[in-house]
Every structure is written in C-alpha cells, then in structure tokens.
C-alpha positions in Angstrom: -6.2 24.5 -3.6 -2.6 23.3 -3.9 -3.3 20.3 -1.7 -6.4 19.4 -3.7 -4.6 19.7 -7.0 -1.6 17.6 -5.9 -3.9 15.0 -4.3 -5.9 14.9 -7.6 -2.7 14.3 -9.6 -1.5 11.5 -7.4 -5.0 10.0 -7.1 -5.5 10.1 -10.9 -2.1 8.4 -11.5 -2.8 5.9 -8.8 -6.2 5.2 -10.3 -4.5 4.4 -13.6 -1.9 2.2 -11.8 -4.6 0.4 -9.8 -6.8 -0.2 -12.9 -3.8 -1.6 -14.7 -3.0 -3.5 -11.6 -6.4 -5.2 -11.7 -5.9 -5.9 -15.4 -2.5 -7.4 -14.5 -4.0 -9.6 -11.8 -6.8 -10.8 -14.1 -4.2 -11.7 -16.7 -1.8 -13.4 -14.2 -4.5 -15.4 -12.5 -6.0 -16.5 -15.9 -2.6 -17.5 -17.2 -1.2 -19.1 -14.0 -4.2 -19.8 -11.8 -4.1 -19.8 -8.0 -1.8 -22.8 -7.6 1.7 -23.7 -6.6 3.6 -21.7 -9.3 1.7 -18.4 -8.6 2.1 -19.0 -4.8 5.9 -19.0 -5.3 5.8 -15.8 -7.4 3.6 -14.0 -4.8 6.1 -15.0 -2.0 9.2 -14.3 -4.0 8.0 -10.9 -5.2 6.5 -9.9 -1.9 9.9 -10.1 -0.3 11.6 -7.3 -2.4 8.3 -5.4 -2.2 8.4 -5.8 1.6 12.0 -4.5 1.8 11.2 -1.7 -0.7 8.4 -0.4 1.5 10.5 -1.0 4.6 13.7 0.7 3.5 12.9 2.8 0.5 9.3 4.1 0.3 8.7 3.6 4.0 11.3 4.5 6.5 13.6 6.3 4.1 11.0 8.6 2.6 9.5 9.4 6.0 13.0 10.3 7.4 14.4 12.0 4.2 11.5 14.3 3.2 11.4 16.3 6.6 15.2 16.8 6.6 15.2 17.7 2.9 12.3 20.2 3.4 14.2 21.8 6.3 17.3 22.2 4.1 15.2 23.5 1.2 13.3 26.0 3.5 16.3 27.4 5.5 19.5 26.8 3.5 21.2 27.6 0.2 20.5 25.5 -2.9 24.2 24.4 -2.9 23.7 22.8 0.5 20.6 21.0 -0.7 22.6 19.6 -3.6 25.4 18.4 -1.3 22.8 16.7 0.9 21.2 14.9 -2.1 24.7 13.8 -3.3 25.6 12.3 0.0 22.3 10.6 0.6 22.4 9.2 -3.0 25.9 7.7 -2.4 25.0 6.2 1.0 21.7 4.7 -0.3 23.3 3.2 -3.4 26.0 1.6 -1.3 23.6 0.1 1.3 21.1 -1.2 -1.3 23.8 -2.8 -3.5 25.2 -4.7 -0.5 21.8 -5.6 0.7 20.8 -7.0 -2.7 24.0 -9.1 -2.9 23.6 -10.5 0.6 20.0 -11.3 -0.1 20.9 -13.3 -3.2 23.5 -15.3 -1.3 21.1 -16.0 1.6 18.1 -16.7 -0.7 17.3 -20.2 0.6 17.4 -19.1 4.3 15.2 -16.0 3.5 12.6 -18.2 1.7 12.7 -20.7 4.6 12.0 -17.8 7.1 9.4 -16.1 4.9 7.5 -19.2 3.8 8.6 -22.2 6.0 5.6 -24.2 4.8 7.2 -24.4 1.3 10.1 -26.5 2.7 7.9 -29.6 2.8 7.6 -29.4 -1.0 11.2 -29.3 -2.4 10.0 -28.4 -6.0 8.0 -25.5 -4.7 10.8 -24.4 -2.4 13.5 -24.4 -5.1 11.3 -22.5 -7.5 10.6 -19.9 -4.8 14.4 -19.5 -4.2 15.0 -19.1 -7.9 12.2 -16.6 -8.3 13.5 -14.6 -5.3 17.1 -14.4 -6.8 15.6 -13.2 -10.0 13.3 -10.5 -8.5 15.6 -9.1 -5.7 17.5 -6.6 -7.9 14.1 -4.8 -8.2 14.8 -3.7 -4.6 17.8 -1.6 -5.5 16.2 0.1 -8.5 13.0 0.9 -6.5 15.0 2.3 -3.6 16.7 4.7 -6.0 13.2 5.4 -7.5 11.8 6.2 -4.1 14.8 8.5 -3.4 14.1 10.4 -6.7 10.4 10.5 -5.9 11.0 12.0 -2.5 13.1 14.8 -3.9 10.5 15.6 -6.6 7.6 15.5 -4.1 9.5 17.9 -1.8 9.7 20.3 -4.7 6.0 20.0 -5.4 6.3 17.6 -8.4 4.0 14.6 -8.0 3.1 13.5 -11.6 6.1 11.4 -12.7 6.6 9.7 -9.2 2.9 8.8 -9.1 3.0 7.5 -12.7 6.0 5.2 -12.3 4.0 2.3 -10.8 2.0 2.1 -14.0 5.2 0.8 -15.7 5.4 -2.2 -13.3 1.9 -3.3 -14.3 2.5 -2.8 -18.0 5.7 -4.8 -17.8 4.1 -7.7 -16.0 1.1 -7.9 -18.3 3.6 -7.9 -21.3 5.6 -10.6 -19.6 2.6 -12.8 -19.0 1.3 -12.5 -22.5 4.4 -12.4 -24.7 7.4 -13.7 -22.7 5.7 -16.7 -21.0 5.6 -19.0 -24.2 9.4 -18.6 -24.5 10.3 -19.7 -21.0 11.1 -23.2 -19.9 9.5 -22.3 -16.5 6.7 -19.9 -17.6 6.3 -18.2 -14.2 9.9 -16.9 -14.5 8.7 -14.5 -17.2 7.2 -12.5 -14.4 10.5 -12.3 -12.6 12.3 -10.8 -15.7 9.3 -8.4 -16.1 9.7 -7.1 -12.5 13.4 -6.3 -13.1 12.7 -4.5 -16.3 10.0 -2.5 -14.6 12.5 -1.4 -11.9 14.8 0.0 -14.5 12.0 1.9 -16.3 10.6 3.3 -13.1 13.9 4.9 -12.2 14.6 6.1 -15.7 11.4 8.3 -16.0 12.4 10.3 -12.9 15.7 11.4 -14.3 14.7 14.1 -16.8 12.7 16.1 -14.2 15.6 15.9 -11.7 17.9 17.1 -14.4 15.6 20.1 -15.3 15.5 21.1 -11.6 19.3 20.9 -11.3 18.9 18.1 -8.7 20.6 15.2 -10.6 23.8 15.2 -8.5 26.5 12.5 -8.8 26.6 10.3 -5.7 29.3 10.6 -3.0 29.5 8.3 0.0 29.7 10.2 3.3 28.0 8.7 6.3 29.4 11.4 8.5 27.5 14.3 6.7 25.2 16.1 9.2 22.1 15.6 7.1 22.8 11.9 6.5 23.4 11.2 10.2 20.1 12.9 11.0 18.2 10.9 8.4 19.8 7.6 9.7 18.8 8.6 13.2 15.2 9.2 12.2 15.2 6.2 9.8 16.2 3.5 12.2 13.1 3.6 14.4 10.9 4.5 11.3 12.1 1.2 9.8 9.6 -0.5 12.0 7.0 2.2 12.7 6.1 3.0 9.1 6.1 -0.6 7.9 3.9 -2.3 10.4 1.4 -3.2 7.7 4.2 -4.9 5.7 5.4 -6.8 8.8 1.9 -8.0 9.5 1.6 -9.2 5.9 4.9 -11.0 6.3 3.6 -12.8 9.4 0.4 -13.6 7.5 2.4 -15.1 4.6 4.3 -17.3 7.0 1.0 -18.6 8.5 -0.6 -19.0 5.0 2.4 -21.1 3.8 1.3 -23.8 6.2 -2.3 -23.8 5.0 -3.9 -25.4 1.9 -2.6 -24.7 -1.6 -4.0 -21.4 -2.8 -4.2 -19.7 0.6 -1.3 -17.3 -0.3 -3.0 -16.5 -3.7 -6.4 -15.9 -2.1 -5.1 -13.5 0.4 -3.0 -11.7 -2.2 -6.0 -11.3 -4.5 -8.2 -10.0 -1.6 -5.4 -7.6 -0.6 -5.2 -6.2 -4.1 -8.9 -5.3 -3.9 -8.4 -3.3 -0.7 -5.4 -1.5 -2.2 -7.6 0.2 -4.8 -9.4 2.6 -2.3 -6.3 2.7 -0.1 -4.0 3.8 -3.0 -6.5 6.2 -4.5 -7.1 8.2 -1.4 -5.0 7.0 1.6 -1.7 6.8 -0.1 -2.4 9.8 -2.3 -3.2 12.1 0.6 -0.3 10.6 2.7 2.1 11.3 -0.1 0.9 14.9 -0.6 0.5 15.8 3.0 4.0 14.9 4.4 6.0 17.6 2.5 3.3 20.2 3.4 3.2 19.2 7.1 7.0 19.2 7.2 7.0 22.8 5.7 4.4 24.0 8.3 6.5 22.5 11.1 9.7 24.2 9.8 7.7 27.5 9.8 6.3 26.7 13.3 2.7 27.2 12.1 0.8 24.9 14.4 -2.6 26.1 13.4 -2.1 25.2 9.7 -0.4 22.0 10.7 -3.5 20.9 12.7 -5.9 22.0 10.0 -4.1 20.0 7.3 -4.5 16.8 9.3 -8.2 17.7 10.0 -8.8 18.2 6.2 -7.0 14.9 5.4 -9.0 13.0 8.0 -12.3 14.4 6.6 -11.5 13.3 3.1 -10.4 9.9 4.3 -13.6 9.2 6.3 -15.7 10.6 3.5 -14.3 8.1 1.0 -12.9 5.3 3.2 -16.0 4.3 5.1 -18.3 3.8 2.1 -15.4 2.0 0.3 -15.0 -0.4 3.3 -18.8 -1.1 3.3 -19.0 -1.6 -0.5 -16.0 -4.0 -0.6 -17.8 -6.1 2.1 -21.2 -6.1 0.4 -19.8 -6.6 -3.2 -17.0 -9.0 -2.4 -18.3 -12.0 -4.3 -19.5 -10.1 -7.4 -16.1 -8.1 -7.6 -14.0 -11.3 -7.4 -16.2 -13.2 -9.7 -16.3 -10.4 -12.3 -12.5 -9.8 -12.2 -10.9 -13.1 -11.6 -13.2 -16.1 -12.2 -12.0 -17.3 -15.5 -9.5 -19.9 -16.8 -7.6 -21.5 -14.0 -9.3 -19.4 -11.4 -12.5 -21.3 -10.5 -15.6 -20.8 -8.4 -13.9 -22.2 -5.3 -11.1 -19.7 -5.7 -13.7 -16.9 -6.0 -15.5 -18.0 -2.8 -12.3 -18.3 -0.8 -11.0 -14.9 -2.0 -14.3 -13.2 -1.3 -14.3 -14.5 2.3 -10.8 -13.0 2.7 -11.9 -9.7 1.1 -14.9 -9.4 3.5 -12.6 -9.8 6.5 -10.0 -7.3 5.1 -12.6 -4.7 4.2 -13.2 -4.0 7.8 -9.7 -2.6 8.1 -9.7 -0.4 5.0 -10.7 2.8 6.9 -8.1 2.1 9.6 -5.3 1.6 7.0 -6.3 4.9 5.4 -6.3 6.8 8.7 -2.8 5.5 9.4 -1.6 7.2 6.2 -2.8 10.5 7.7 -2.0 10.1 11.4 1.6 8.8 11.0 2.8 11.8 8.9 1.7 14.0 11.9 4.6 12.5 13.8 7.1 12.1 10.9 6.7 15.8 9.9 7.9 16.7 13.4 10.8 14.3 13.1 9.3 12.1 15.8 9.7 8.5 14.7 9.7 6.9 18.1 6.0 7.3 18.7 5.0 5.4 15.5 7.5 2.7 16.5 5.9 2.3 19.9 2.4 2.1 18.3 3.8 -0.3 15.6 5.1 -2.7 18.2 1.7 -2.8 19.9 0.1 -3.4 16.5 2.4 -6.3 15.5 1.8 -7.8 18.9 -2.0 -7.5 18.4 -1.7 -9.1 14.9 0.2 -12.0 16.3 -2.2 -12.6 19.2 -5.3 -12.2 16.9 -3.8 -14.7 14.4 -3.4 -17.3 17.1 -6.9 -16.6 18.5 -8.7 -16.7 15.1 -6.8 -19.7 13.7 -7.4 -21.6 17.0 -11.1 -20.7 16.8 -11.5 -21.8 13.1 -9.7 -25.1 13.9 -12.0 -25.6 16.9 -15.1 -25.3 14.7 -13.4 -27.2 11.8 -13.8 -24.3 9.4 -12.0 -25.0 6.1 -11.1 -21.5 5.3 -8.4 -20.7 7.8 -7.0 -17.9 5.7 -9.9 -15.8 6.9 -8.3 -15.7 10.3 -5.3 -14.0 8.9 -7.4 -11.4 7.1 -9.4 -10.7 10.3 -6.2 -10.3 12.3 -4.8 -7.8 9.7 -8.0 -5.7 10.1 -7.8 -5.9 13.9 -4.2 -4.8 14.1 -4.9 -1.9 11.7 -7.6 -0.7 14.0 -5.2 -0.9 17.0 -2.6 1.0 15.0 -4.9 3.8 13.9 -6.5 4.1 17.3 -3.2 4.4 19.2 -1.8 6.9 16.7 -4.9 9.1 17.2 -4.6 8.6 21.0 -1.0 10.1 21.0 -2.0 12.9 18.6 -4.8 13.8 20.9 -2.8 13.5 24.1 0.0 15.8 22.8 -2.5 18.3 21.4 -1.2 17.8 17.9 -4.6 16.9 16.5 -8.0 16.0 17.8 -11.5 15.6 16.4 -13.2 18.9 17.3 -16.9 19.6 17.8 -17.6 19.9 14.0 -17.0 16.2 13.6 -20.2 15.4 15.5 -22.2 16.9 12.6 -19.9 15.3 10.0 -20.2 11.9 11.7 -24.0 12.1 11.5 -24.0 13.2 7.9 -21.5 10.4 6.9 -23.4 7.8 8.9 -26.8 8.6 7.3 -25.3 8.7 3.8 -23.8 5.3 4.3 -27.1 3.9 5.4 -28.7 5.1 2.2 -25.9 3.5 0.2 -26.3 0.2 2.0 -30.0 0.1 1.3 -29.3 0.8 -2.4 -26.6 -1.9 -2.7 -28.8 -4.4 -0.9 -31.6 -3.8 -3.4 -29.2 -3.9 -6.3 -27.7 -7.2 -5.3 -31.1 -8.9 -5.8 -30.6 -8.3 -9.5 -27.0 -9.6 -9.7 -26.5 -12.7 -11.8 -23.1 -14.4 -11.4 -23.8 -17.0 -14.2 -23.3 -14.5 -17.0 -20.2 -14.1 -19.1 -17.2 -12.3 -17.5 -17.7 -9.0 -19.4 -21.4 -8.9 -18.4 -20.4 -9.6 -14.8 -18.0 -6.7 -14.9 -20.7 -4.5 -16.3 -23.0 -5.6 -13.5 -20.4 -4.7 -10.8 -19.8 -1.3 -12.4 -23.5 -0.7 -12.4 -23.7 -1.7 -8.7 -20.8 0.7 -7.9 -22.5 3.5 -9.8 -25.8 2.9 -7.9 -23.9 2.9 -4.6 -22.0 6.2 -5.4 -25.2 8.0 -6.5 -27.1 6.8 -3.4 -24.2 7.9 -1.2 -24.0 11.4 -2.8 -27.8 11.8 -2.5 -27.6 10.8 1.1 -24.9 13.4 1.7 -26.9 16.2 0.0 -30.0 15.3 1.9 -28.1 15.6 5.2 -26.9 19.1 4.3 -23.3 18.2 3.4 -21.6 20.5 0.9 -18.2 20.6 -0.9 -17.2 23.7 1.1 -17.2 21.6 4.2 -13.9 20.1 2.9 -12.0 23.3 2.7 -8.6 23.3 4.2 
C-alpha cells in the first residue's frame, strides 16, 4: 500500500501542477500568441529546463538517491548528514559556476540551440536577453532537486511534488499582472521564472529542518560518497536525459522552419506531458528509492515484482492515454488554446504534432519504469548505451521524415520532428527492456498474455465510444463550451474503457504489488 499511497500523492500534486500548467499555456498563448516573441521565450526557457533535467532532476537524482539510500540503510545518521553537507557544497559550487559561464556565453549558446534565429537579428537578440534572464532558474532548481531527492529517500513526496505548482502560478501572475509594466512584455515571463525558482526551493526547507537534514554546505570533492555520485552521474548525464537531448535536436531543426513551428511543437509536447507526468513521472519518482532499498537489502524477488507492478500500471493508463490524445487531438487543442492570437491554423498545426507525439507516450512512460531498474543497481552505463542508440535513431528519423515531407511538398514539416521523437522513444524503451530481460532483472511473464488481451479489448471498446462521440463534437462553439465537450468526450472514453476492463474480467486486485 505504501507504493500506492506515495504514487497517489505524487500523482495528485502532479495533476494540480499539470492542470495549472494547461491554464498557464492557455493564458500565455492568448496573451502572446504563437509568434516570434513566444518562440524566443520557449527557446530561452527550454535551455535552463534542459540543463535542470540533465544535471539536477535527471542525472544527479538518479545517481544521488541510490547512494543516499545505501548510506541511510547501512550507516549512522551522522554519516548521512556529512554526505548531504558535502554533496550540497559541491552541487552549489558547480551550479553557480555553470550559471555564470552560461550568462557569459549566452549568444553562442543561443546560436547552437536555435541557429535559425540568427537570420533575424531582433529575434536572436531577444532570445539572448531572455536566456540571461532565465538561466539563474537553473541554480535554484538544482538545489530544489537536491532537497527533493533527500525528502523522497525519506518517504516524503508531498512538498517536492507540490513545488512545480509554484512555477505555473508565478508565470500566470507574470503574464496577467506584470506584462503591462514591461517595455518588452515577454520579459515578464523571465522574471516570473526566476521568482518561481526561489519559491520552489523555499518550500522544501521547513521539512528538511524538521527531519534534521538541513546541513550547512561544505565543498569536498574527495569525499567517498561524492566521488561515487560523480562516478555514477557522469554516464547518467546522458542516459537519463535522452528525451531532453532529442527535444534539443528538434528545437534546432524547428528554428529553421516557418514561424510558429517551435510554439506548435511546444504546445503539443505540453499535452503529452499530462499523462506522462500523472503516471510515468509519478511512478518513476516513487519507485527509485524503493528499488534502491530492495537492492541494498539484496531482495531480488521484491525488486522484480516492483518493476512488474509499475509496468502494469503504466500500460493500463498509458495505452488508452496515447490513443485518446491521437483521436481527440483537434478538439483538445481547439478547446484549450484557440482564442485570441492563437488561431485556427495554429490549432491545426499543433494537432498534427500532437497526433505524431501521441504514438510515443506509452514508450516515454515505460522508460520512466525501466531506467530506474538499472539506476537502483548503480548501473548507469547501460542506459547510456541505450541513450546513444536512441539519439542516433532520433537524428536518422529526423532526416528521413523531413526529407520525405519535403519530397511530397508537405507544409507541416514540424510533424517530422514529432514523429522522430516518438520513434526514438520506442527504440529507447525497447532496448531498455531487452537488457532487463537479457540480465534476468525483469521480464514480462506469462500473466502478461492475459493482461495484454484484457487491455487490448478494453481499448477497442474505448475507441468505438470515442469514434461515436466525435460525431457530436462542434468546434464552432464558444471556448468554454468546447472545453465542456472535450471533458464529456474524456468521461465517455474513461467509462467505456472501465466497462471494457470489467467485461474482460480485469479486477483491481490484479494490480497488487
């Protein structure tokens, strides 16, 4: 029950964050539209976000949590405190230097990240300015990820999961109230991001204090625990952040495409993040400390059953989510974003990207389950090997799909990038499972045949229900009525799916861990 409870807490907080994230995107796209200014913000903000996930939430957390769990399981509390102090000091030093260097090299970074912007000096200069404004967010969020990792290792998931809510609240407030006072309105979002970083760190501090884990930093790169974390972290830098690297490559490609391409891809990506965050990230966050503890205890049977349970939940939710996003792509985008500066063409282009990205949702989710199976055993090399193959697949697929769309003179080349992302995610998840199976860490056993049949039939029932429901959808109504229509379609789909599961004999007890 502990895993279910923790997963529910993280999922509920993530749901709140994602709902507010949708409200945020609706507000931002209504205020700024999907043009040049918003393209520059997306690019500038994506860079600190990329490094945050690369260094902080990504590689750092995956390397730090198993080592901290081992210290917590087998050593005195004083040794745990020393480890936290040394890691804190080293992390603060590295992130401060990285932030400073990034601000100095801002033009070069923007040129590398969005080379297509260089042909428009005004757009390029604004992107550089926005980047310098938002990059301090990286340092605050790295420390936030550090605090969250400690709390998660001690079974506290609520405040770490709640912190992203503050980013959305800050950006909504900035768009509504700060924009009118700015000479360049888009910069209001930059200041909002920095304020959010401070707030996200601040709410972690009281709980760390209560647990006697708020230890002053001390720089010591020679500490045994720090050296182990660094050794694990260096390969994990790549392995855990393959998705982010693929997004980076996509952004580079998109910067050469027509105005709005970056924004269309961003909006579609946000839609896929809802199911990914609710289930994939929630389970990935909860399962890593538990898997690390089982590995420290040498309990291979429980280790394997935890991954099996997580995979069952992922497929149960992820597969219908992927199908629903594909079928309801236009109604969802129309209902949420089509207003103000975001017109019908933006809706159509974003919906096309969402359809292509939806195919990869289930794969992205499974990566969140399969990768911790290696990280918990302090094996970061295997995900790196898989990550390299995935990035190579993404690059190849980008060239193939873009070339194909140019050949047929298709004026929605951003679809190629979305398709390539889905394809590389499939490669990533498939190879991770291959190595889990090969090393007898985890494999789909015989009970998955029955589960596969039950899930498959239930999804067919849902598809039929959504197909029927879409005949009644009217996109010409007011925005709030469109939202109500989409909610109604989602409810119909969920009810049909649950009925399908019940009819096939599926019961909640089948998800016991």
